[in-house]
C-alpha positions, 0 to 999 in steps of 0.5 A: 184672516183668521175671521171675516164677516162680510155684510151679514144681516140677522133677523130675530122674527121681523126684527133686524138685529144685525144689518150689513156688518162686516168686520175682519180679524187677523191671527194674532190680533185682539179686537173688542166691540163695544157698544150698549145693550141690544147692539148686536154684539152677542148676535154677532157672536152667535152668528159666526159659530153659527147658533143664529141664523143668517139671512144674507151675507158671508162669514169665513174662518181661516179662509173657509166658508162657515156661513151655513156650516152647523155650530159643532163643524165650526167648533171642529175647525178652532173657534172657542167661545166663553159665553157670558154667564160663564155657561158652566157645568156647574154640578161637574167638578173643575177638572170635569169641566176642563176635560169637556173643554178638551173633548175633541182632543181626547177622542183622539187619543190625545190624553197626554197632551190633554193632561199637559194642559191642564197643568198649564191650566193650573198655572195660568189659574192657580186657584183652579189647581186647588179647587180641581175636585170642586164642583164648578156651580160653587166656585166664585164668580171669579174663579167660575171665570177663570175656568171658562176661560181655560175651558175655552183654551183646552181646545186649543182653538185658533180663535177664542170669542168672549161676550160678557156684560158691561157695567 
């Protein structure tokens, strides 16, 4: 299993947001969580990547316990996030955002591989190539979503967690 969540409880103050939630995702599997506003989908994602504290339960990524691990360390293990609202670096260019997605790889001197992956992102998302020098904040909503996904892929993650508004 790539992600395993066992009986986690999450509270915001005195309000319980998640109660005894368990799930597992195997490698190569695509899982969708569907529910109304306030059902806990985003809270579960935040709990997995360490952005909210779990009161009880356990989370494993690729067999390794990550329940109390800091978010930065979880990211280094190979989880990328595409958050609702896209969370791009608006003033920075498309290229800058893509390079930031590969930040951990660039620090390991994998520059040539990163450049190849940028070209792959341009093949997958052609509008990004055309707008590579444009500020991310000036892209259309669809282009911003493409960039958010491409930026997450630049890390070469083992798993990608995505959230979105449902209307």
